[in-house]
N, C-alpha and C positions, 0 to 999 in steps of 0.2 A: 504494500500500500504506500503510495507516494508520500502521503502526509505523515505517516508514522514510521516508515522504514521497515515495517514488519512484512513477512512473507505470507501469502495466501495462495490457494490453488489457482493456476493459470486458467483464465476464462475469456476467450476471444470475444464472446458476445456479452460479457458481464459489464458491470458498472465501470465507467472510465475513471478509475481511481488508482490505476497502476496494475491491476490484475489482468489487463489485456496484453501485457508484455511478459513473455517468459523470461525470468531473471535468474534461473538456476534449476538444478535437479535435486530433489530431496534424496538423501542417501538411502533411506529405507522407509518403508510404509509405517505410518503412525496410526495409532488408535484414535478415533475421534474423541476429543475432550472439550470441555468448556474452558475458555481462557487461553492464555499463552503458554507455550512449552518451548524448551530449547531443542534444536535439531541441527543436524549436520547437512549442509547444502553444498553441492558443487556449483561454483559460480564462474569458473573459467577453465580453459585448457584441460578438457576431458573428452573421452570418447564414451558414448553410452549406447546401449542396445535398444533401439527404437521400439521393438516389439514389447518391451517391458514398461514403456511409458504410457500413461493414460491421459486422454484429453489433449494430446498434442496434434496440432494441425500444421499446415505449411507455414503460416505466419509465425507460429511458435518456434518451429524448427529454424526459421531465418533469424529470429531473435536470439536463439541459443548459438547459432553459428557466429553471430556478431560478437559473442562472448568467448569464442574459441571452443565451444562445446560442439563436438561432431556427433550427430545422430546417425548411427549405422543401421 
């Protein structure tokens, strides 16, 4: 989220508050919780297996490529 600097799930069709830009890859799946939690995120220079990613489209893939994250 642009205003808070917190990460949320990428959503190309969502609210225009920063979630429309893929800004990284979550290291592992997290259980849904209320509130904030700490997590590990890949934000640059990585290669990831695209079939394991959920909700990623062509625009999200381009966003990640700009960060140096290659989706294979």
